[in-house]
C-alpha positions in Angstrom: -0.3 -0.1 0.0 1.2 3.7 -1.0 -1.0 6.1 1.2 -0.9 10.1 -0.3 1.5 12.4 1.7 0.7 15.2 2.7 3.6 17.8 3.4 4.6 21.9 3.2 7.6 22.9 0.9 9.9 25.4 2.5 9.1 28.4 0.8 8.5 31.4 2.8 7.7 33.5 0.1 4.2 35.1 0.3 3.7 34.5 3.8 3.9 36.7 7.0 5.6 36.2 10.0 5.4 37.5 13.4 7.9 36.6 16.0 7.1 37.1 19.3 10.6 37.5 21.7 11.3 37.3 25.1 13.9 40.0 26.5 14.7 38.1 29.8 18.1 36.3 28.8 18.3 38.7 25.4 21.8 37.0 25.0 20.4 33.9 24.2 16.6 35.2 22.5 18.3 37.5 20.3 20.7 35.0 19.0 17.4 33.1 18.9 15.6 35.4 17.2 19.3 36.3 15.0 18.4 32.4 13.8 14.5 32.8 13.2 15.5 36.0 11.2 18.4 33.8 8.9 15.9 31.0 8.2 13.1 32.9 7.1 15.1 35.1 4.7 16.7 31.4 3.4 13.7 30.6 2.7 12.7 33.8 0.9 10.7 35.9 3.3 11.0 39.6 2.2 12.0 41.6 5.4 8.3 43.6 5.1 6.5 40.4 6.1 8.3 39.5 9.3 7.4 41.5 12.3 9.0 41.2 15.9 7.2 41.7 19.5 8.8 41.9 22.5 7.6 40.5 25.6 9.5 40.9 29.2 9.3 37.6 29.9 8.8 33.6 28.5 5.7 33.6 30.4 4.1 36.4 28.2 4.7 34.7 25.0 1.2 32.8 24.9 -1.0 35.5 25.6 0.8 37.9 22.9 1.0 35.2 20.5 -2.5 34.5 20.5 -3.7 38.5 19.9 -0.8 38.3 17.2 -2.6 35.1 15.4 -5.9 36.4 16.1 -5.1 40.0 14.1 -5.3 37.7 10.8 -2.3 39.6 9.5 0.3 36.9 10.1 0.2 33.7 8.4 2.0 32.5 11.8 3.9 33.2 14.9 7.1 32.1 16.0 7.7 32.5 19.8 11.3 32.8 21.1 12.7 32.6 24.6 15.5 31.2 27.0 14.2 29.3 30.3 17.3 28.5 32.6 16.7 26.2 35.8 17.3 28.1 38.8 17.6 26.7 42.3 13.5 27.3 42.8 10.6 25.9 41.1 9.7 29.1 39.1 11.5 27.5 35.9 9.0 24.7 36.0 6.2 27.1 36.7 7.0 29.6 34.1 8.2 26.6 31.5 5.3 24.2 31.9 2.9 27.5 31.6 4.2 28.9 28.4 4.4 25.8 26.5 0.6 25.6 27.2 -0.3 28.7 26.5 1.9 28.2 23.3 -0.4 25.0 22.6 -3.5 26.9 23.4 -2.9 30.0 21.3 -2.4 27.9 18.1 -5.5 25.5 18.9 -7.6 29.0 19.9 -6.9 30.6 16.5 -6.3 28.0 14.0 -3.0 29.8 13.0 0.5 27.9 13.8 2.5 28.9 16.7 5.4 27.3 17.1 7.6 26.7 19.9 11.2 28.5 20.1 11.9 28.4 23.8 15.1 27.0 25.0 14.6 25.1 28.0 17.8 24.0 29.9 19.1 23.0 33.0 22.5 25.0 32.9 23.4 28.1 31.1 25.9 25.9 29.3 23.0 24.1 27.8 21.0 26.7 26.5 24.3 28.5 25.0 24.6 25.3 23.5 21.0 25.2 21.9 21.1 29.4 20.3 23.5 28.0 17.9 27.0 26.9 19.3 26.8 23.3 19.4 23.1 22.1 18.9 22.1 24.1 15.9 19.5 26.9 16.8 16.1 26.4 18.4 15.0 29.6 16.6 16.2 28.8 13.0 14.5 25.2 13.9 11.2 27.1 14.7 11.4 29.1 11.8 11.5 26.2 9.4 8.7 24.6 11.3 7.0 27.7 10.7 7.8 27.7 6.6 6.7 24.0 6.5 3.5 24.4 8.3 1.7 27.2 6.5 2.7 25.3 3.1 0.7 22.4 4.2 -2.3 24.4 5.8 -2.6 26.5 2.4 -3.1 22.5 0.5 -5.0 21.8 3.1 -7.1 24.6 3.0 -7.2 24.7 -0.9 -6.2 28.2 -0.9 -4.1 30.6 1.4 -5.3 30.8 4.8 -4.2 34.2 6.9 -5.8 33.5 10.0 -9.0 32.1 10.0 -10.0 33.5 6.6 -9.2 31.8 3.6 -7.8 33.8 0.2 -8.7 31.8 -2.7 -6.4 34.0 -5.6 -8.4 31.9 -8.5 -12.0 33.1 -7.1 -12.9 36.0 -8.7 
């Protein structure tokens, strides 16, 4: 048996992306944001088709992502943050709620909301995941965003902006 396989292409041409980035641990989140911008540029996104929203910390990513997705201006939202474990349970609360909130934002809006948050036990782990040794999680999240917007476009039979379909062939 050979089932039909559906997957998105890696072309950002014609799509609009929002990046919601935490300012907490900015020396790392800035690298993740650069990685996301690099991926989008390599895949053909125009500079004017990408906007960045800065929030205080990773906890604030999800509501901002939901508001941005609800605006109808973007095909995907990429959330960027870095959460490093400390000596208190704060890490668990922030990481858990940010993760749940990002998933909920996607489910509430129907817009791909991507998880580009580094959660690490140590500063060294976080540095490695921000582009030093283990790739760049911002780059990875942007690549996934591009693949999903292309997949959803083919599934919907037209270009999807937020919850509205635009069918370029229909006059």
